[in-house]
Backbone as JSON, one array per atom type, in Angstrom:
{
  "sequence": "MRRKHRRLKSEPDLDITPFMNLMIVLVPVLLLNMVFAHTSVLELNFPSGESLSPEQVEELQIQVVIHADRLVVADNQGGVIKTIDGNESGYDFVALKEVMKELKSRVPDKKDVIVMPSRDTTYQVLVSVMDTVRSYDAVVAGNLVEAELFPEISLGDAPVVDAEDAQDAGGQS",
  "N": [[104.09, 217.01, 135.35], [103.12, 214.12, 133.69], [100.78, 211.49, 134.26], [100.14, 207.9, 133.37], [97.47, 206.84, 132.15], [96.2, 203.74, 132.66], [95.34, 201.23, 130.76], [92.45, 198.99, 131.85], [92.58, 195.73, 131.25], [90.46, 193.59, 130.2], [90.46, 189.99, 130.14], [88.86, 187.65, 128.57], [85.86, 185.9, 129.56], [85.75, 182.54, 128.66], [83.87, 180.61, 126.98], [82.51, 177.83, 127.3], [79.48, 176.19, 126.94], [78.63, 175.28, 124.5], [80.67, 173.24, 123.99], [80.17, 171.5, 126.09], [76.93, 171.26, 125.84], [77.95, 169.42, 123.42], [79.35, 167.3, 124.23], [76.99, 166.53, 126.69], [74.5, 165.45, 124.47], [76.72, 163.32, 122.87], [77.95, 161.38, 124.79], [75.26, 160.04, 125.81], [74.81, 158.76, 123.1], [77.11, 157.1, 122.16], [76.99, 155.74, 124.47], [75.03, 153.96, 124.42], [75.21, 152.55, 121.61], [77.46, 151.09, 122.07], [75.94, 148.54, 123.18], [75.06, 147.3, 121.07], [77.43, 147.45, 119.53], [78.21, 144.63, 119.96], [79.77, 141.31, 120.04], [80.49, 138.01, 119.14], [82.5, 135.39, 120.4], [83.71, 132.48, 119.01], [85.28, 129.37, 119.86], [87.16, 127.14, 117.65], [88.28, 124.29, 116.85], [91.36, 123.89, 114.77], [92.75, 121.06, 112.31], [95.64, 119.51, 112.86], [99.5, 119.22, 111.49], [100.02, 117.0, 112.56], [99.93, 113.74, 113.1], [97.5, 111.03, 114.38], [97.26, 109.1, 117.65], [97.49, 106.32, 118.44], [95.17, 106.17, 120.52], [93.73, 108.17, 119.88], [92.91, 107.35, 117.05], [90.68, 105.28, 117.78], [89.09, 106.2, 119.28], [85.49, 107.63, 119.39], [84.37, 109.71, 116.82], [81.87, 112.04, 116.34], [80.76, 113.12, 113.38], [79.26, 115.83, 111.3], [78.2, 116.23, 108.43], [78.41, 118.99, 105.58], [76.64, 118.76, 103.01], [75.36, 119.9, 99.31], [72.16, 119.69, 99.53], [72.07, 118.31, 100.93], [72.41, 117.27, 104.88], [74.17, 115.0, 106.42], [75.1, 113.43, 109.43], [76.93, 111.85, 110.91], [79.68, 109.13, 112.16], [82.6, 107.9, 112.88], [82.58, 105.02, 113.69], [80.44, 103.56, 113.18], [79.51, 104.53, 110.61], [77.6, 106.2, 108.86], [74.71, 107.91, 110.36], [72.47, 109.64, 110.07], [70.96, 110.71, 106.97], [70.18, 113.81, 106.52], [67.58, 115.47, 104.36], [67.46, 118.3, 102.88], [65.17, 120.49, 102.72], [62.08, 123.05, 100.84], [62.91, 125.45, 102.04], [65.52, 125.51, 102.65], [67.83, 124.42, 104.89], [67.25, 121.65, 107.05], [67.2, 122.15, 109.96], [66.07, 122.35, 112.42], [65.34, 119.07, 112.81], [68.56, 118.55, 112.73], [69.09, 119.06, 115.16], [67.68, 117.35, 116.91], [68.62, 114.95, 116.34], [71.14, 115.74, 116.91], [70.97, 115.9, 119.5], [69.88, 113.17, 119.98], [71.99, 111.77, 119.94], [73.77, 112.36, 122.07], [72.22, 112.07, 124.03], [73.2, 109.24, 124.15], [75.76, 109.12, 124.02], [76.74, 110.79, 126.69], [78.88, 112.15, 127.85], [80.59, 112.98, 125.31], [81.66, 115.84, 123.84], [82.66, 117.31, 121.75], [82.43, 117.75, 118.03], [82.86, 117.39, 114.55], [82.63, 119.52, 112.24], [82.26, 119.82, 108.56], [82.08, 121.25, 106.14], [81.06, 121.47, 102.52], [82.45, 123.06, 99.78], [81.16, 124.68, 98.64], [79.77, 125.25, 100.18], [77.9, 127.89, 102.31], [78.34, 131.27, 104.27], [76.96, 131.66, 106.12], [75.06, 129.16, 106.92], [77.51, 127.03, 107.93], [77.7, 128.65, 110.05], [74.42, 128.28, 111.06], [74.3, 125.82, 111.83], [76.92, 124.99, 113.06], [76.0, 126.46, 115.35], [73.83, 125.14, 115.42], [74.81, 122.49, 116.34], [75.62, 122.86, 119.22], [74.53, 123.4, 120.99], [71.16, 123.85, 122.54], [67.59, 125.08, 123.56], [66.12, 124.82, 126.03], [63.89, 124.15, 128.91], [64.21, 123.99, 132.29], [62.69, 123.36, 135.32], [61.26, 125.56, 135.42], [62.18, 127.18, 133.71], [63.78, 129.55, 130.98], [67.76, 127.29, 129.86], [70.47, 126.75, 128.3], [70.68, 124.98, 127.15], [73.92, 122.27, 127.02], [75.07, 120.54, 123.91], [77.39, 119.74, 121.77], [79.99, 120.92, 122.56], [82.31, 121.72, 121.56], [83.62, 122.11, 118.87], [85.26, 121.13, 116.05], [86.75, 121.96, 112.16], [86.65, 120.58, 109.4], [87.02, 119.59, 105.98], [84.76, 118.77, 103.32], [84.4, 115.67, 101.89], [85.1, 114.63, 98.26], [82.71, 114.73, 96.38], [81.54, 112.39, 93.94], [79.59, 113.16, 90.1], [79.31, 110.51, 88.69], [80.04, 109.02, 91.26], [77.49, 109.53, 92.93], [75.67, 109.34, 91.32], [75.74, 106.73, 91.51], [75.3, 105.6, 94.25], [72.9, 106.55, 94.08], [71.77, 105.24, 92.27], [72.15, 102.98, 93.65], [70.32, 101.88, 95.95]],
  "CA": [[104.36, 215.46, 135.4], [101.96, 213.42, 133.5], [99.76, 210.46, 134.24], [100.11, 207.03, 131.97], [96.71, 206.24, 131.86], [96.76, 202.5, 131.95], [93.72, 200.86, 130.55], [92.66, 197.68, 132.31], [92.66, 195.18, 130.14], [90.08, 192.11, 131.23], [90.23, 188.69, 129.42], [87.25, 187.84, 128.01], [86.1, 184.03, 129.49], [86.03, 180.95, 128.24], [82.68, 179.91, 127.27], [82.39, 176.26, 127.65], [78.29, 175.93, 126.67], [78.59, 174.48, 122.83], [81.34, 171.42, 123.53], [79.37, 171.28, 127.1], [75.68, 171.03, 124.31], [78.3, 168.78, 122.66], [79.32, 166.4, 125.53], [75.44, 165.94, 126.25], [74.24, 164.65, 123.6], [77.99, 163.02, 122.66], [78.11, 160.36, 125.44], [74.72, 159.37, 125.97], [74.85, 158.14, 122.01], [78.37, 156.27, 122.08], [77.2, 154.56, 124.96], [73.74, 152.91, 124.11], [76.33, 152.23, 120.59], [77.51, 150.1, 122.37], [75.52, 147.53, 123.68], [74.44, 146.82, 119.6], [78.36, 146.51, 118.99], [78.58, 142.73, 120.77], [80.52, 140.64, 119.03], [80.52, 137.08, 119.76], [83.59, 134.69, 119.55], [83.22, 130.26, 118.66], [86.31, 128.81, 119.7], [87.91, 126.2, 117.07], [89.56, 123.89, 116.54], [91.29, 123.45, 113.32], [93.33, 119.97, 112.28], [96.87, 119.66, 113.52], [98.87, 118.36, 110.93], [100.75, 115.62, 113.4], [99.13, 112.39, 112.68], [97.18, 111.36, 115.2], [97.74, 108.6, 118.45], [96.32, 104.89, 118.28], [94.18, 106.48, 121.07], [92.72, 108.91, 119.15], [92.2, 107.38, 116.18], [89.31, 104.01, 118.43], [87.92, 107.17, 120.19], [84.47, 107.99, 118.61], [84.24, 110.94, 116.21], [80.92, 112.61, 115.38], [81.03, 114.13, 112.43], [78.13, 116.67, 110.41], [78.98, 116.63, 106.82], [77.34, 119.9, 104.52], [76.73, 119.18, 101.19], [74.61, 121.27, 98.88], [70.84, 119.64, 99.43], [71.48, 117.54, 102.47], [73.25, 117.51, 105.92], [74.71, 113.99, 107.06], [75.44, 113.17, 110.88], [78.44, 110.09, 110.99], [80.72, 108.61, 112.97], [84.09, 107.2, 112.96], [82.81, 103.5, 113.64], [79.43, 102.61, 112.12], [78.65, 104.98, 109.41], [76.28, 107.13, 108.32], [73.64, 107.63, 111.95], [71.25, 110.16, 109.73], [70.86, 111.69, 106.19], [68.76, 114.65, 107.05], [67.44, 116.03, 103.38], [67.18, 119.97, 102.58], [63.72, 121.23, 102.69], [62.42, 124.04, 99.85], [63.08, 126.3, 102.75], [66.69, 124.74, 102.84], [68.47, 122.82, 105.44], [66.24, 121.36, 108.56], [68.38, 122.17, 111.61], [65.03, 121.4, 113.53], [65.91, 118.13, 112.45], [69.32, 117.87, 113.02], [69.43, 119.23, 116.76], [66.85, 116.28, 117.13], [68.91, 113.8, 115.8], [72.47, 115.38, 117.95], [70.08, 115.07, 121.31], [69.42, 111.84, 120.86], [73.27, 111.2, 120.24], [73.71, 112.96, 123.6], [71.62, 111.63, 124.9], [73.62, 107.97, 123.86], [77.27, 109.24, 124.69], [76.82, 111.99, 127.35], [80.32, 112.73, 127.87], [81.06, 113.65, 124.61], [81.88, 116.8, 123.93], [83.23, 117.95, 120.45], [82.22, 117.58, 116.91], [83.65, 117.48, 113.5], [81.89, 119.93, 110.77], [82.79, 119.63, 107.63], [81.63, 121.65, 104.86], [81.45, 121.72, 100.93], [83.32, 124.2, 99.21], [80.24, 126.16, 98.24], [78.75, 125.76, 101.37], [78.19, 129.55, 102.24], [79.03, 131.15, 105.81], [75.77, 131.39, 107.34], [74.82, 128.0, 106.68], [78.29, 126.9, 108.71], [77.33, 128.75, 111.32], [73.62, 127.78, 111.68], [75.52, 124.06, 111.83], [77.59, 125.08, 114.64], [75.13, 126.87, 116.64], [72.9, 123.8, 116.18], [75.0, 121.11, 117.21], [76.66, 123.25, 119.72], [73.87, 123.87, 122.17], [69.53, 123.93, 122.2], [66.98, 125.89, 124.43], [65.3, 123.09, 127.4], [63.25, 124.46, 130.34], [64.64, 122.89, 133.92], [62.29, 124.3, 136.38], [59.94, 127.35, 134.9], [63.46, 128.83, 133.01], [65.02, 128.51, 129.46], [68.39, 127.43, 129.93], [70.6, 126.72, 127.35], [71.37, 123.09, 127.31], [75.1, 122.41, 125.78], [74.89, 119.2, 123.35], [78.23, 118.52, 121.95], [80.26, 122.45, 122.55], [83.74, 121.1, 121.04], [83.88, 122.07, 117.45], [86.24, 121.33, 115.08], [86.36, 121.7, 111.11], [87.21, 120.5, 108.22], [86.42, 119.53, 104.75], [83.84, 117.35, 103.26], [84.65, 114.62, 100.89], [84.09, 114.86, 97.21], [81.77, 112.91, 95.59], [81.62, 112.38, 91.97], [78.77, 112.69, 90.03], [79.29, 109.5, 88.65], [79.74, 108.01, 92.63], [76.35, 110.33, 93.36], [74.74, 108.13, 90.63], [76.25, 104.29, 91.55], [75.28, 105.36, 95.26], [71.36, 106.35, 93.61], [71.21, 104.0, 91.7], [71.62, 100.9, 94.32], [69.79, 101.92, 97.05]],
  "C": [[102.77, 214.9, 135.11], [101.54, 212.02, 133.69], [99.55, 209.6, 133.29], [98.72, 206.39, 132.88], [96.76, 205.04, 131.49], [95.45, 202.17, 131.9], [93.96, 199.49, 130.73], [92.53, 196.6, 131.07], [92.49, 194.41, 130.99], [89.94, 191.13, 129.89], [89.11, 188.16, 129.37], [87.13, 186.19, 128.36], [85.86, 183.1, 128.75], [84.63, 180.43, 128.24], [82.42, 178.6, 126.63], [80.78, 175.51, 126.87], [78.11, 175.27, 125.39], [79.14, 173.25, 123.27], [80.06, 171.39, 125.0], [78.16, 170.33, 126.53], [76.04, 169.4, 123.62], [78.42, 167.06, 123.08], [77.59, 165.62, 125.89], [74.61, 164.91, 125.45], [75.35, 163.49, 123.19], [77.78, 161.37, 123.45], [76.56, 159.31, 125.12], [74.29, 158.2, 124.31], [76.08, 156.81, 121.9], [77.97, 155.57, 123.2], [75.91, 153.62, 125.09], [74.66, 152.55, 122.65], [76.65, 150.87, 121.32], [77.29, 148.37, 123.0], [74.92, 146.81, 122.18], [76.2, 146.53, 119.01], [78.7, 144.96, 119.29], [78.97, 142.49, 119.72], [80.94, 139.24, 119.79], [81.48, 136.34, 119.17], [83.61, 132.87, 119.59], [84.82, 130.49, 118.9], [86.28, 127.52, 118.69], [88.8, 125.36, 117.54], [90.48, 123.13, 115.63], [92.88, 122.2, 113.49], [94.6, 120.44, 112.41], [98.01, 119.33, 112.12], [100.2, 116.95, 111.19], [99.34, 114.69, 113.05], [98.73, 111.77, 114.29], [97.28, 109.78, 116.09], [96.79, 107.33, 117.88], [95.18, 105.12, 119.32], [93.25, 106.84, 120.82], [91.77, 108.4, 117.97], [90.9, 105.99, 117.01], [88.58, 105.19, 119.31], [86.29, 107.48, 119.03], [84.45, 109.58, 118.32], [83.04, 111.39, 115.78], [81.46, 113.57, 114.1], [79.48, 114.75, 111.83], [78.8, 117.27, 108.92], [77.29, 117.61, 105.89], [77.61, 119.26, 103.51], [75.58, 119.94, 100.81], [73.11, 120.95, 99.17], [70.78, 118.41, 100.42], [72.31, 117.67, 103.75], [73.31, 115.74, 105.98], [74.82, 113.65, 108.3], [75.48, 111.45, 110.2], [78.68, 109.81, 112.49], [81.56, 107.43, 112.14], [84.2, 105.44, 112.72], [81.6, 102.76, 113.12], [78.98, 103.36, 111.3], [78.33, 105.62, 109.41], [75.33, 107.09, 108.87], [72.31, 108.14, 110.82], [71.6, 110.71, 108.3], [69.26, 112.92, 106.66], [68.65, 115.73, 105.36], [66.78, 117.07, 103.38], [65.35, 119.81, 102.87], [63.52, 122.69, 101.08], [62.94, 125.16, 100.87], [65.14, 126.79, 102.49], [67.29, 124.05, 103.48], [67.38, 122.67, 106.36], [67.38, 121.38, 109.89], [67.27, 122.01, 112.59], [65.51, 119.43, 113.77], [67.29, 117.28, 113.42], [69.65, 118.0, 114.44], [68.3, 118.4, 117.2], [67.99, 115.25, 117.16], [70.79, 114.14, 116.64], [72.17, 115.69, 119.78], [69.97, 113.93, 121.24], [70.94, 111.21, 120.61], [74.11, 111.86, 121.28], [73.52, 112.07, 124.18], [72.18, 109.65, 125.26], [74.77, 108.01, 124.4], [76.95, 110.57, 125.1], [77.88, 112.53, 127.55], [80.91, 113.34, 126.71], [80.8, 115.03, 123.94], [82.23, 117.64, 122.59], [82.9, 116.74, 119.52], [83.06, 117.95, 115.9], [82.73, 118.23, 112.21], [82.31, 120.01, 109.75], [82.15, 119.75, 106.32], [82.18, 121.38, 103.45], [81.86, 122.73, 100.75], [82.27, 125.45, 98.89], [78.74, 126.28, 99.77], [78.59, 127.41, 102.01], [78.33, 130.17, 104.1], [77.81, 131.54, 106.99], [75.16, 130.34, 107.77], [76.0, 127.15, 107.76], [77.75, 127.6, 109.73], [75.57, 128.39, 112.12], [73.73, 126.27, 111.9], [75.89, 124.32, 113.2], [76.38, 125.64, 115.88], [74.36, 125.33, 117.08], [72.97, 123.12, 117.0], [75.5, 121.39, 117.87], [75.89, 123.19, 121.17], [71.87, 123.38, 121.49], [69.34, 124.46, 123.96], [66.3, 125.0, 124.83], [65.3, 124.41, 128.3], [63.7, 123.3, 131.28], [63.4, 123.97, 134.76], [61.73, 125.91, 136.63], [60.94, 128.26, 133.95], [63.79, 128.35, 132.63], [66.1, 128.83, 129.52], [68.71, 126.38, 128.8], [71.56, 125.34, 127.4], [72.86, 122.59, 126.51], [74.64, 120.94, 125.65], [76.61, 118.98, 122.91], [79.0, 120.58, 121.35], [81.79, 122.51, 121.84], [83.96, 121.54, 119.81], [84.87, 121.85, 116.61], [85.65, 121.11, 113.51], [87.37, 121.39, 110.34], [86.61, 120.03, 107.19], [85.9, 118.7, 104.27], [84.24, 116.27, 102.23], [83.98, 114.98, 99.71], [84.37, 114.02, 96.77], [81.89, 113.49, 94.34], [80.57, 112.55, 91.32], [78.15, 111.57, 89.61], [79.01, 108.66, 90.19], [78.17, 108.44, 93.07], [75.65, 109.59, 92.85], [74.87, 106.7, 90.64], [75.56, 104.62, 92.66], [73.73, 105.6, 94.59], [70.48, 105.16, 93.33], [71.23, 102.53, 92.45], [71.53, 101.06, 95.51], [68.16, 101.49, 96.92]]
}
């Protein structure tokens, strides 16, 4: 009788070293990138098609109109509060912040403002104006805090100024 010799078959071990090396490098890189991918969301109030009630019409509305060469801060009751002319580097956001601080000191309970960009306003200018009217950095008890100005921002369209109207307004000043 002959014996059948079975050869012992052994399965090779699974080598996971390359996969572990990949994970050791990949996990810290992905975790570091999460910090840089932080996105900020602004909550805006868009105008609705509904008509305003008489109570809302009488309420004070602060408006910041962005023109190509200047910023105009106005309200619905007294008209233009301040016109901030642009400088050679663009708009004067420091002066806008000072005007908004002064307005906040006059009406401390007011939280909303209407930003009205013109058609040629760039996105960066719009965001800079919104950041300026929302808050400012203040020092309280030795700590730097973000003080609130007008955090509830609504958007609207700036009134269109004709070339003839602009010349008439300039000539009558």
